[in-house]
MDAnalysis code that builds the backbone (N, CA, C; Angstrom):
import MDAnalysis as mda
import numpy as np

u = mda.Universe.empty(639, n_residues=213, atom_resindex=np.repeat(np.arange(213), 3), trajectory=True)
u.add_TopologyAttr("name", ["N", "CA", "C"] * 213)
u.add_TopologyAttr("resid", np.arange(1, 214))
u.add_TopologyAttr("resname", ["UNK", "UNK", "UNK", "UNK", "UNK", "UNK", "UNK", "UNK", "UNK", "UNK", "UNK", "UNK", "UNK", "UNK", "UNK", "UNK", "UNK", "UNK", "UNK", "UNK", "UNK", "UNK", "UNK", "UNK", "UNK", "UNK", "UNK", "UNK", "UNK", "UNK", "UNK", "UNK", "UNK", "UNK", "UNK", "UNK", "UNK", "UNK", "UNK", "UNK", "UNK", "UNK", "UNK", "UNK", "UNK", "UNK", "UNK", "UNK", "UNK", "UNK", "UNK", "UNK", "UNK", "UNK", "UNK", "UNK", "UNK", "UNK", "UNK", "UNK", "UNK", "UNK", "UNK", "UNK", "UNK", "UNK", "UNK", "UNK", "UNK", "UNK", "UNK", "UNK", "UNK", "UNK", "UNK", "UNK", "UNK", "UNK", "UNK", "UNK", "UNK", "UNK", "UNK", "UNK", "UNK", "UNK", "UNK", "UNK", "UNK", "UNK", "UNK", "UNK", "UNK", "UNK", "UNK", "UNK", "UNK", "UNK", "UNK", "UNK", "UNK", "UNK", "UNK", "UNK", "UNK", "UNK", "UNK", "UNK", "UNK", "UNK", "UNK", "UNK", "UNK", "UNK", "UNK", "UNK", "UNK", "UNK", "UNK", "UNK", "UNK", "UNK", "UNK", "UNK", "UNK", "UNK", "UNK", "UNK", "UNK", "UNK", "UNK", "UNK", "UNK", "UNK", "UNK", "UNK", "UNK", "UNK", "UNK", "UNK", "UNK", "UNK", "UNK", "UNK", "UNK", "UNK", "UNK", "UNK", "UNK", "UNK", "UNK", "UNK", "UNK", "UNK", "UNK", "UNK", "UNK", "UNK", "UNK", "UNK", "UNK", "UNK", "UNK", "UNK", "UNK", "UNK", "UNK", "UNK", "UNK", "UNK", "UNK", "UNK", "UNK", "UNK", "UNK", "UNK", "UNK", "UNK", "UNK", "UNK", "UNK", "UNK", "UNK", "UNK", "UNK", "UNK", "UNK", "UNK", "UNK", "UNK", "UNK", "UNK", "UNK", "UNK", "UNK", "UNK", "UNK", "UNK", "UNK", "UNK", "UNK", "UNK", "UNK", "UNK", "UNK", "UNK", "UNK", "UNK", "UNK", "UNK", "UNK", "UNK", "UNK"])
u.atoms.positions = np.array([
    [0.856, -1.201, 0.000],
    [0.000, 0.000, 0.000],
    [0.883, 1.239, 0.000],
    [0.661, 2.118, -0.943],
    [1.513, 3.299, -1.068],
    [1.182, 4.321, -0.003],
    [2.134, 5.256, 0.170],
    [1.955, 6.283, 1.193],
    [0.834, 7.247, 0.856],
    [0.524, 7.328, -0.437],
    [-0.511, 8.271, -0.874],
    [-1.824, 7.578, -1.175],
    [-1.945, 6.316, -0.767],
    [-3.186, 5.581, -0.991],
    [-4.306, 6.233, -0.186],
    [-5.425, 6.575, -0.832],
    [-6.524, 7.205, -0.093],
    [-7.026, 6.372, 1.071],
    [-6.819, 5.041, 1.021],
    [-7.288, 4.193, 2.101],
    [-6.560, 4.465, 3.399],
    [-5.323, 5.029, 3.304],
    [-4.541, 5.316, 4.493],
    [-4.773, 6.712, 5.006],
    [-5.541, 7.494, 4.278],
    [-5.786, 8.859, 4.705],
    [-6.884, 8.861, 5.749],
    [-6.643, 9.452, 6.894],
    [-7.620, 9.512, 7.985],
    [-7.823, 10.954, 8.388],
    [-8.505, 11.746, 7.574],
    [-8.719, 13.146, 7.921],
    [-9.565, 13.270, 9.170],
    [-9.183, 14.181, 10.033],
    [-9.911, 14.382, 11.291],
    [-11.118, 15.275, 11.048],
    [-12.261, 14.806, 11.523],
    [-13.486, 15.570, 11.393],
    [-13.747, 16.325, 12.681],
    [-14.163, 17.556, 12.573],
    [-14.446, 18.333, 13.749],
    [-15.763, 17.891, 14.389],
    [-15.909, 18.138, 15.681],
    [-17.153, 17.839, 16.375],
    [-18.221, 18.800, 15.869],
    [-19.402, 18.307, 15.499],
    [-20.452, 19.215, 15.012],
    [-20.753, 20.320, 16.010],
    [-21.028, 21.516, 15.485],
    [-21.268, 22.658, 16.355],
    [-22.452, 22.476, 17.278],
    [-23.492, 21.766, 16.829],
    [-24.675, 21.607, 17.676],
    [-24.371, 20.735, 18.887],
    [-23.420, 19.824, 18.767],
    [-23.054, 19.004, 19.921],
    [-22.313, 19.835, 20.965],
    [-21.422, 20.690, 20.505],
    [-20.725, 21.576, 21.434],
    [-21.723, 22.506, 22.098],
    [-22.667, 23.045, 21.317],
    [-23.676, 23.951, 21.875],
    [-24.528, 23.246, 22.923],
    [-24.921, 22.005, 22.645],
    [-25.719, 21.259, 23.621],
    [-24.932, 21.005, 24.903],
    [-23.649, 20.689, 24.767],
    [-22.815, 20.471, 25.955],
    [-22.702, 21.747, 26.791],
    [-22.572, 22.901, 26.121],
    [-22.497, 24.174, 26.843],
    [-23.794, 24.431, 27.605],
    [-24.930, 24.172, 26.967],
    [-26.223, 24.393, 27.631],
    [-26.390, 23.476, 28.848],
    [-26.053, 22.209, 28.696],
    [-26.201, 21.264, 29.804],
    [-25.275, 21.645, 30.956],
    [-24.040, 21.998, 30.638],
    [-23.080, 22.362, 31.685],
    [-23.537, 23.619, 32.428],
    [-24.017, 24.607, 31.689],
    [-24.459, 25.850, 32.322],
    [-25.703, 25.626, 33.181],
    [-26.633, 24.825, 32.687],
    [-27.823, 24.512, 33.481],
    [-27.453, 23.740, 34.746],
    [-26.458, 22.873, 34.661],
    [-26.034, 22.117, 35.840],
    [-25.472, 23.058, 36.911],
    [-24.680, 24.041, 36.486],
    [-24.147, 25.010, 37.453],
    [-25.276, 25.843, 38.043],
    [-26.215, 26.269, 37.197],
    [-27.358, 27.045, 37.698],
    [-28.178, 26.235, 38.696],
    [-28.363, 24.949, 38.422],
    [-29.115, 24.100, 39.348],
    [-28.384, 23.978, 40.683],
    [-27.072, 23.796, 40.620],
    [-26.305, 23.708, 41.855],
    [-26.370, 24.984, 42.673],
    [-26.302, 26.123, 41.999],
    [-26.390, 27.393, 42.723],
    [-27.785, 27.603, 43.312],
    [-28.802, 27.176, 42.587],
    [-30.164, 27.314, 43.088],
    [-30.375, 26.441, 44.327],
    [-29.861, 25.225, 44.304],
    [-30.017, 24.335, 45.449],
    [-29.232, 24.829, 46.656],
    [-28.032, 25.359, 46.413],
    [-27.220, 25.837, 47.530],
    [-27.784, 27.113, 48.151],
    [-28.512, 27.906, 47.361],
    [-29.093, 29.143, 47.875],
    [-30.435, 28.923, 48.567],
    [-30.940, 27.677, 48.491],
    [-32.207, 27.318, 49.128],
    [-33.372, 28.170, 48.617],
    [-33.348, 28.406, 47.314],
    [-34.421, 29.173, 46.691],
    [-35.191, 28.321, 45.683],
    [-35.242, 27.031, 45.954],
    [-35.894, 26.124, 45.012],
    [-37.366, 26.461, 44.851],
    [-38.020, 26.806, 45.935],
    [-39.457, 27.075, 45.875],
    [-39.786, 28.290, 45.011],
    [-38.914, 29.304, 45.032],
    [-39.178, 30.523, 44.278],
    [-38.557, 30.517, 42.881],
    [-37.534, 29.709, 42.669],
    [-36.841, 29.700, 41.376],
    [-37.068, 28.418, 40.588],
    [-37.809, 27.481, 41.160],
    [-38.006, 26.213, 40.464],
    [-38.700, 26.370, 39.128],
    [-39.770, 27.153, 39.097],
    [-40.502, 27.354, 37.839],
    [-39.639, 28.100, 36.823],
    [-38.879, 29.087, 37.299],
    [-38.005, 29.834, 36.404],
    [-36.931, 28.928, 35.815],
    [-36.392, 28.035, 36.631],
    [-35.381, 27.097, 36.131],
    [-35.976, 26.173, 35.072],
    [-37.207, 25.716, 35.294],
    [-37.867, 24.873, 34.291],
    [-38.045, 25.640, 32.980],
    [-38.338, 26.944, 33.087],
    [-38.458, 27.760, 31.884],
    [-37.150, 27.819, 31.112],
    [-36.035, 27.963, 31.830],
    [-34.726, 27.969, 31.163],
    [-34.419, 26.617, 30.525],
    [-34.822, 25.540, 31.194],
    [-34.615, 24.202, 30.628],
    [-35.397, 24.047, 29.324],
    [-36.614, 24.561, 29.305],
    [-37.429, 24.472, 28.080],
    [-36.782, 25.271, 26.951],
    [-36.290, 26.469, 27.271],
    [-35.614, 27.270, 26.251],
    [-34.393, 26.539, 25.714],
    [-33.597, 25.963, 26.617],
    [-32.404, 25.232, 26.192],
    [-32.762, 24.002, 25.375],
    [-33.830, 23.308, 25.769],
    [-34.246, 22.105, 25.049],
    [-34.705, 22.438, 23.639],
    [-35.537, 23.463, 23.515],
    [-36.021, 23.852, 22.185],
    [-34.858, 24.322, 21.311],
    [-33.956, 25.120, 21.880],
    [-32.802, 25.593, 21.110],
    [-31.925, 24.429, 20.671],
    [-31.743, 23.437, 21.541],
    [-30.902, 22.290, 21.186],
    [-31.531, 21.464, 20.074],
    [-32.848, 21.283, 20.135],
    [-33.524, 20.512, 19.091],
    [-33.450, 21.243, 17.746],
    [-33.686, 22.557, 17.765],
    [-33.614, 23.320, 16.520],
    [-32.185, 23.412, 15.991],
    [-31.217, 23.259, 16.881],
    [-29.810, 23.422, 16.502],
    [-29.235, 22.201, 15.819],
    [-29.934, 21.060, 15.923],
    [-29.404, 19.826, 15.343],
    [-29.362, 19.942, 13.822],
    [-28.140, 19.864, 13.289],
    [-27.932, 19.931, 11.838],
    [-28.617, 21.145, 11.211],
    [-28.682, 22.243, 11.967],
    [-29.286, 23.459, 11.429],
    [-28.380, 24.056, 10.358],
    [-28.939, 24.612, 9.278],
    [-28.106, 25.273, 8.263],
    [-27.387, 26.473, 8.846],
    [-26.430, 26.982, 8.087],
    [-25.540, 28.020, 8.606],
    [-26.232, 29.211, 9.229],
    [-27.147, 29.847, 8.512],
    [-27.791, 31.056, 9.021],
    [-28.645, 30.749, 10.241],
    [-29.399, 29.668, 10.192],
    [-30.246, 29.316, 11.329],
    [-29.401, 28.974, 12.556],
    [-28.297, 28.282, 12.342],
    [-27.420, 27.950, 13.451],
    [-26.832, 29.174, 14.121],
    [-26.636, 30.255, 13.359],
    [-26.100, 31.488, 13.940],
    [-27.185, 32.330, 14.604],
    [-28.443, 32.171, 14.171],
    [-29.530, 32.950, 14.754],
    [-30.076, 32.338, 16.043],
    [-29.967, 31.029, 16.185],
    [-30.547, 30.359, 17.356],
    [-29.990, 30.910, 18.665],
    [-28.662, 31.033, 18.858],
    [-28.186, 31.567, 20.145],
    [-28.600, 33.007, 20.396],
    [-28.823, 33.789, 19.349],
    [-29.255, 35.171, 19.535],
    [-30.653, 35.205, 20.150],
    [-31.584, 34.461, 19.542],
    [-32.951, 34.436, 20.075],
    [-33.011, 33.695, 21.408],
    [-32.154, 32.717, 21.583],
    [-32.092, 32.021, 22.875],
    [-31.693, 32.981, 23.987],
    [-30.699, 33.824, 23.725],
    [-30.283, 34.803, 24.721],
    [-31.359, 35.835, 25.003],
    [-32.065, 36.260, 23.963],
    [-33.136, 37.248, 24.154],
    [-34.250, 36.672, 25.018],
    [-34.666, 35.437, 24.736],
    [-35.744, 34.821, 25.513],
    [-35.316, 34.591, 26.965],
    [-34.096, 34.092, 27.158],
    [-33.622, 33.837, 28.517],
    [-33.487, 35.142, 29.302],
    [-32.978, 36.183, 28.649],
    [-32.834, 37.474, 29.330],
    [-34.198, 38.060, 29.679],
    [-35.156, 37.978, 28.762],
    [-36.497, 38.494, 29.051],
    [-37.135, 37.742, 30.211],
    [-36.915, 36.423, 30.255],
    [-37.481, 35.632, 31.342],
    [-36.843, 35.980, 32.683],
    [-35.532, 36.153, 32.691],
    [-34.828, 36.427, 33.950],
    [-35.040, 37.863, 34.428],
    [-34.987, 38.823, 33.503],
    [-35.037, 40.226, 33.903],
    [-36.446, 40.688, 34.284],
    [-37.455, 39.960, 33.856],
    [-38.826, 40.361, 34.185],
    [-39.405, 39.581, 35.361],
    [-38.619, 38.679, 35.922],
    [-39.074, 37.892, 37.070],
    [-38.743, 38.636, 38.365],
    [-39.728, 38.792, 39.214],
    [-39.502, 39.465, 40.485],
    [-38.829, 38.518, 41.473],
    [-38.024, 39.088, 42.345],
    [-37.334, 38.280, 43.334],
    [-35.872, 38.095, 42.970],
    [-35.197, 37.311, 43.774],
    [-33.772, 37.060, 43.604],
    [-33.565, 35.965, 42.559],
    [-33.015, 36.340, 41.395],
    [-32.747, 35.373, 40.326],
    [-31.248, 35.213, 40.098],
    [-30.437, 35.704, 41.032],
    [-28.983, 35.670, 40.853],
    [-28.434, 34.267, 40.601],
    [-28.941, 33.207, 41.247],
    [-28.376, 31.876, 40.990],
    [-28.547, 31.375, 39.561],
    [-29.488, 31.952, 38.807],
    [-29.786, 31.439, 37.473],
    [-29.250, 32.316, 36.342],
    [-28.760, 33.510, 36.664],
    [-28.335, 34.408, 35.585],
    [-27.085, 33.896, 34.884],
    [-26.431, 32.883, 35.432],
    [-25.263, 32.313, 34.769],
    [-25.629, 31.753, 33.397],
    [-26.911, 31.402, 33.223],
    [-27.301, 30.824, 31.931],
    [-27.111, 31.812, 30.786],
    [-27.107, 33.101, 31.078],
    [-26.940, 34.085, 30.001],
    [-25.559, 33.997, 29.357],
    [-24.619, 33.328, 30.008],
    [-23.297, 33.140, 29.391],
    [-23.357, 32.104, 28.275],
    [-24.318, 31.171, 28.355],
    [-24.378, 30.081, 27.383],
    [-24.643, 30.560, 25.953],
    [-25.678, 31.404, 25.699],
    [-25.899, 31.834, 24.313],
    [-24.714, 32.602, 23.720],
    [-24.003, 33.352, 24.552],
    [-22.857, 34.105, 24.043],
    [-21.742, 33.154, 23.630],
    [-21.470, 32.142, 24.471],
    [-20.450, 31.155, 24.118],
    [-20.851, 30.378, 22.870],
    [-22.120, 29.982, 22.795],
    [-22.592, 29.229, 21.639],
    [-22.531, 30.078, 20.375],
    [-22.803, 31.383, 20.523],
    [-22.665, 32.274, 19.372],
    [-21.260, 32.262, 18.816],
    [-20.256, 32.182, 19.694],
    [-18.877, 32.100, 19.226],
    [-18.575, 30.800, 18.522],
    [-19.178, 29.710, 19.002],
    [-18.961, 28.401, 18.377],
    [-19.640, 28.324, 17.010],
    [-20.851, 28.831, 16.930],
    [-21.642, 28.677, 15.707],
    [-21.405, 29.767, 14.680],
    [-21.092, 30.989, 15.146],
    [-20.990, 32.091, 14.200],
    [-19.719, 32.905, 14.296],
    [-18.701, 32.402, 15.010],
    [-17.463, 33.164, 15.131],
    [-17.634, 34.364, 16.047],
    [-16.688, 35.288, 15.958],
    [-16.733, 36.442, 16.858],
    [-17.948, 37.323, 16.578],
    [-18.412, 37.344, 15.338],
    [-19.606, 38.132, 15.019],
    [-20.831, 37.536, 15.716],
    [-20.984, 36.218, 15.667],
    [-22.095, 35.582, 16.352],
    [-22.029, 35.752, 17.854],
    [-20.813, 35.736, 18.399],
    [-20.633, 35.949, 19.839],
    [-21.094, 37.347, 20.247],
    [-20.666, 38.349, 19.502],
    [-21.052, 39.724, 19.813],
    [-22.542, 39.950, 19.581],
    [-23.102, 39.335, 18.554],
    [-24.536, 39.499, 18.293],
    [-25.383, 38.913, 19.415],
    [-24.978, 37.743, 19.931],
    [-25.723, 37.147, 21.037],
    [-25.653, 38.024, 22.282],
    [-24.459, 38.564, 22.563],
    [-24.338, 39.468, 23.702],
    [-25.124, 40.746, 23.506],
    [-25.123, 41.264, 22.284],
    [-25.880, 42.482, 21.999],
    [-27.374, 42.255, 22.165],
    [-27.853, 41.085, 21.767],
    [-29.267, 40.787, 21.940],
    [-29.686, 40.792, 23.405],
    [-28.816, 40.256, 24.278],
    [-29.117, 40.259, 25.707],
    [-29.107, 41.679, 26.258],
    [-28.132, 42.485, 25.835],
    [-28.044, 43.866, 26.319],
    [-29.264, 44.670, 25.879],
    [-29.677, 44.519, 24.629],
    [-30.854, 45.241, 24.146],
    [-32.122, 44.796, 24.876],
    [-32.193, 43.521, 25.221],
    [-33.339, 43.052, 25.995],
    [-33.360, 43.685, 27.374],
    [-32.188, 43.782, 28.005],
    [-32.110, 44.424, 29.316],
    [-32.532, 45.891, 29.232],
    [-32.093, 46.582, 28.183],
    [-32.466, 47.992, 28.023],
    [-33.973, 48.126, 27.823],
    [-34.549, 47.216, 27.034],
    [-35.998, 47.262, 26.806],
    [-36.764, 47.059, 28.109],
    [-36.278, 46.196, 28.977],
    [-36.948, 45.973, 30.261],
    [-36.752, 47.177, 31.175],
    [-35.569, 47.800, 31.095],
    [-35.324, 48.998, 31.919],
    [-36.318, 50.111, 31.606],
    [-36.744, 50.183, 30.347],
    [-37.657, 51.251, 29.955],
    [-39.057, 51.065, 30.542],
    [-39.319, 49.888, 31.095],
    [-40.599, 49.647, 31.754],
    [-40.487, 50.057, 33.213],
    [-41.216, 51.071, 33.660],
    [-41.028, 51.592, 35.022],
    [-41.192, 50.543, 36.108],
    [-42.181, 49.668, 35.972],
    [-42.434, 48.705, 37.035],
    [-41.381, 47.602, 37.098],
    [-40.581, 47.452, 36.048],
    [-39.566, 46.397, 36.021],
    [-38.149, 46.941, 36.113],
    [-37.999, 48.257, 36.237],
    [-36.655, 48.842, 36.187],
    [-35.779, 48.346, 37.331],
    [-36.301, 48.381, 38.555],
    [-35.489, 47.990, 39.717],
    [-35.064, 46.534, 39.631],
    [-36.012, 45.654, 39.286],
    [-35.690, 44.231, 39.187],
    [-34.694, 43.977, 38.062],
    [-34.883, 44.635, 36.921],
    [-33.979, 44.433, 35.789],
    [-32.579, 44.935, 36.105],
    [-32.475, 46.063, 36.802],
    [-31.164, 46.590, 37.148],
    [-30.421, 45.645, 38.079],
    [-31.126, 45.099, 39.062],
    [-30.496, 44.160, 39.991],
    [-30.060, 42.883, 39.273],
    [-30.909, 42.358, 38.406],
    [-30.569, 41.134, 37.684],
    [-29.424, 41.373, 36.709],
    [-29.392, 42.548, 36.087],
    [-28.321, 42.853, 35.145],
    [-26.975, 42.946, 35.848],
    [-26.950, 43.549, 37.026],
    [-25.690, 43.618, 37.788],
    [-25.181, 42.227, 38.134],
    [-26.101, 41.313, 38.469],
    [-25.688, 39.953, 38.776],
    [-25.256, 39.189, 37.523],
    [-25.856, 39.509, 36.380],
    [-25.557, 38.779, 35.149],
    [-24.319, 39.292, 34.440],
    [-23.938, 40.544, 34.694],
    [-22.837, 41.143, 33.944],
    [-21.539, 40.353, 34.040],
    [-21.089, 39.915, 35.239],
    [-19.845, 39.123, 35.272],
    [-19.923, 37.846, 34.448],
    [-21.067, 37.164, 34.489],
    [-21.204, 35.940, 33.710],
    [-21.242, 36.236, 32.217],
    [-21.818, 37.366, 31.832],
    [-21.821, 37.732, 30.422],
    [-20.413, 38.028, 29.929],
    [-19.599, 38.640, 30.777],
    [-18.209, 38.894, 30.402],
    [-17.450, 37.578, 30.243],
    [-17.712, 36.636, 31.174],
    [-17.091, 35.308, 31.056],
    [-17.537, 34.624, 29.766],
    [-18.829, 34.697, 29.461],
    [-19.329, 34.105, 28.231],
    [-18.730, 34.755, 26.991],
    [-18.544, 36.072, 27.050],
    [-17.954, 36.774, 25.912],
    [-16.516, 36.325, 25.698],
    [-15.746, 36.216, 26.783],
    [-14.362, 35.766, 26.640],
    [-14.281, 34.342, 26.127],
    [-15.119, 33.452, 26.674],
    [-15.112, 32.065, 26.217],
    [-15.606, 31.954, 24.777],
    [-16.597, 32.772, 24.411],
    [-17.099, 32.730, 23.046],
    [-16.078, 33.205, 22.032],
    [-15.349, 34.266, 22.365],
    [-14.304, 34.748, 21.455],
    [-13.168, 33.736, 21.345],
    [-12.832, 33.086, 22.458],
    [-11.800, 32.045, 22.409],
    [-12.263, 30.876, 21.559],
    [-13.527, 30.483, 21.713],
    [-14.059, 29.397, 20.891],
    [-14.092, 29.780, 19.422],
    [-14.372, 31.047, 19.139],
    [-14.399, 31.499, 17.744],
    [-13.025, 31.388, 17.105],
    [-11.973, 31.592, 17.888],
    [-10.616, 31.492, 17.343],
    [-10.142, 30.050, 17.230],
    [-10.638, 29.165, 18.107],
    [-10.140, 27.798, 18.154],
    [-10.976, 26.815, 17.356],
    [-12.249, 27.123, 17.130],
    [-13.143, 26.182, 16.469],
    [-13.135, 26.423, 14.975],
    [-12.751, 25.416, 14.147],
    [-12.837, 25.587, 12.695],
    [-14.281, 25.647, 12.258],
    [-14.521, 26.349, 11.182],
    [-15.882, 26.521, 10.673],
    [-16.234, 25.349, 9.792],
    [-17.366, 24.718, 10.078],
    [-17.842, 23.604, 9.280],
    [-18.290, 24.120, 7.915],
    [-17.975, 23.396, 6.797],
    [-18.447, 23.841, 5.482],
    [-19.953, 24.011, 5.422],
    [-20.707, 23.207, 6.196],
    [-22.161, 23.356, 6.200],
    [-22.592, 24.677, 6.797],
    [-21.719, 25.285, 7.611],
    [-22.032, 26.572, 8.215],
    [-21.452, 27.725, 7.426],
    [-20.982, 27.454, 6.206],
    [-20.468, 28.516, 5.371],
    [-18.966, 28.583, 5.314],
    [-18.284, 27.528, 5.783],
    [-16.843, 27.537, 5.755],
    [-16.309, 27.206, 4.382],
    [-15.006, 27.318, 4.237],
    [-14.372, 27.022, 2.976],
    [-14.274, 25.530, 2.727],
    [-13.814, 25.115, 1.558],
    [-13.774, 23.697, 1.228],
    [-12.800, 22.922, 2.071],
    [-11.826, 23.574, 2.659],
    [-10.851, 22.860, 3.461],
    [-11.009, 23.085, 4.935],
    [-12.178, 23.564, 5.374],
    [-12.342, 23.901, 6.784],
    [-12.335, 22.680, 7.673],
    [-12.766, 21.520, 7.147],
    [-12.824, 20.326, 7.973],
    [-11.510, 19.580, 7.962],
    [-10.895, 19.444, 6.809],
    [-9.674, 18.661, 6.706],
    [-8.447, 19.428, 7.133],
    [-8.579, 20.746, 7.370],
    [-7.452, 21.515, 7.859],
    [-6.764, 22.318, 6.777],
    [-7.237, 22.294, 5.565],
    [-6.604, 23.063, 4.500],
    [-7.329, 22.813, 3.213],
    [-7.109, 23.633, 2.192],
    [-7.791, 23.428, 0.923],
    [-7.376, 22.119, 0.287],
    [-8.253, 21.510, -0.514],
    [-7.958, 20.205, -1.095],
    [-6.685, 20.185, -1.912],
    [-6.356, 21.286, -2.575],
    [-5.176, 21.265, -3.418],
    [-3.891, 21.488, -2.627],
    [-3.986, 21.618, -1.299],
    [-2.807, 21.717, -0.455],
    [-2.919, 20.760, 0.716],
    [-3.453, 19.565, 0.454],
    [-3.663, 18.599, 1.516],
    [-2.320, 18.124, 2.038],
    [-1.995, 18.392, 3.335],
    [-0.680, 17.997, 3.832],
    [-0.494, 16.495, 3.904],
    [-1.591, 15.715, 3.943],
    [-1.456, 14.274, 4.033],
    [-0.873, 13.710, 2.750],
    [-1.079, 14.402, 1.630],
    [-0.590, 13.907, 0.349],
    [0.882, 14.218, 0.124],
    [1.482, 15.023, 0.950],
    [2.866, 15.415, 0.761],
    [3.778, 14.506, 1.575],
    [4.796, 13.914, 0.992],
    [5.709, 13.047, 1.735],
    [6.578, 13.863, 2.680],
    [7.010, 13.215, 3.754],
    [7.864, 13.896, 4.724],
    [9.285, 14.015, 4.190],
    [10.112, 14.922, 4.764],
    [11.503, 15.058, 4.319],
    [12.291, 13.773, 4.451],
    [11.987, 12.930, 5.458],
    [12.715, 11.678, 5.614],
    [12.480, 10.753, 4.435],
    [11.245, 10.761, 3.912],
    [10.950, 9.902, 2.756],
    [11.692, 10.396, 1.531],
    [11.787, 11.712, 1.384],
    [12.568, 12.256, 0.267],
    [14.027, 11.834, 0.388],
    [14.571, 11.886, 1.592],
    [15.977, 11.537, 1.794],
    [16.239, 10.071, 1.529],
    [15.220, 9.220, 1.695],
    [15.402, 7.791, 1.484],
    [15.345, 7.412, 0.018],
    [15.174, 8.394, -0.838],
    [15.171, 8.122, -2.266],
    [13.797, 7.923, -2.858],
    [12.778, 8.397, -2.144],
    [11.415, 8.263, -2.664],
    [11.238, 9.170, -3.858],
    [10.609, 8.650, -4.879],
    [10.350, 9.446, -6.084],
    [8.853, 9.520, -6.291],
    [8.353, 10.676, -6.695],
    [6.905, 10.810, -6.881],
    [6.424, 10.052, -8.093],
    [5.153, 9.732, -8.066],
    [4.543, 9.095, -9.220],
    [4.434, 10.079, -10.369],
    [4.310, 9.541, -11.609],
    [4.147, 10.468, -12.749],
    [2.911, 11.343, -12.617],
    [1.821, 10.792, -12.083],
    [0.596, 11.577, -11.911],
    [0.266, 11.627, -10.436],
    [-0.150, 12.781, -9.945],
    [-0.473, 12.905, -8.515],
    [-1.712, 12.108, -8.169],
    [-1.831, 11.695, -6.911],
    [-3.033, 10.969, -6.478],
    [-4.253, 11.835, -6.544],
    [-5.425, 11.235, -6.558],
    [-6.686, 12.032, -6.692],
    [-6.837, 13.077, -5.611],
    [-6.328, 12.803, -4.401],
    [-6.554, 13.744, -3.324],
    [-5.778, 15.027, -3.503],
    [-4.755, 15.000, -4.385],
    [-3.943, 16.196, -4.584],
    [-4.252, 16.903, -5.878],
    [-5.130, 16.339, -6.685],
    [-5.470, 16.985, -7.944],
    [-6.351, 18.188, -7.698],
    [-6.084, 19.256, -8.424],
    [-6.924, 20.446, -8.319],
    [-8.208, 20.208, -9.090],
    [-9.288, 20.680, -8.439],
    [-10.596, 20.543, -9.103],
    [-10.733, 21.595, -10.177],
])
């Protein structure tokens, strides 16, 4: 079997974005649940937590194999709905505001730094809209102060994910986004310097994986 035989090529496939997004939602909800239980506010925050679970569940289902544009819009609307639910609820919601970090991080995974900033902007605009309501201003201001540190954490994690996560071609990436480079520069098809030194000579015609389309 030759070194350039396609059967020996094992290109690494990236983890689908919806799986990463689902993991972020589950992890964030788990932390929110732990904080709610430790604060002994289950009776007052239980229904609100169930609402966040429903939002996360619907977003996760819609996110499965979602096309590029829809995959980038889901975390934006998810953040808006979660922020509206948290900022308009009376009482202490501090244990649950950590969930607002999830849509921002997911925006970075699904839509790069632009998606990360858009998700954060959607939450901020929702907070401003609630502030404009006189009867909800005090509650929204208190909830926003509690959510701001988590939103900053989500923004940092989302921007880091945007830099580290390759873009899937289904989400609008280039032809070489999954394999690590364009097809006509596939590093797997190039022999190493040691093989050249051992007297390896290339074939008259390049293998199919190295041919330009």
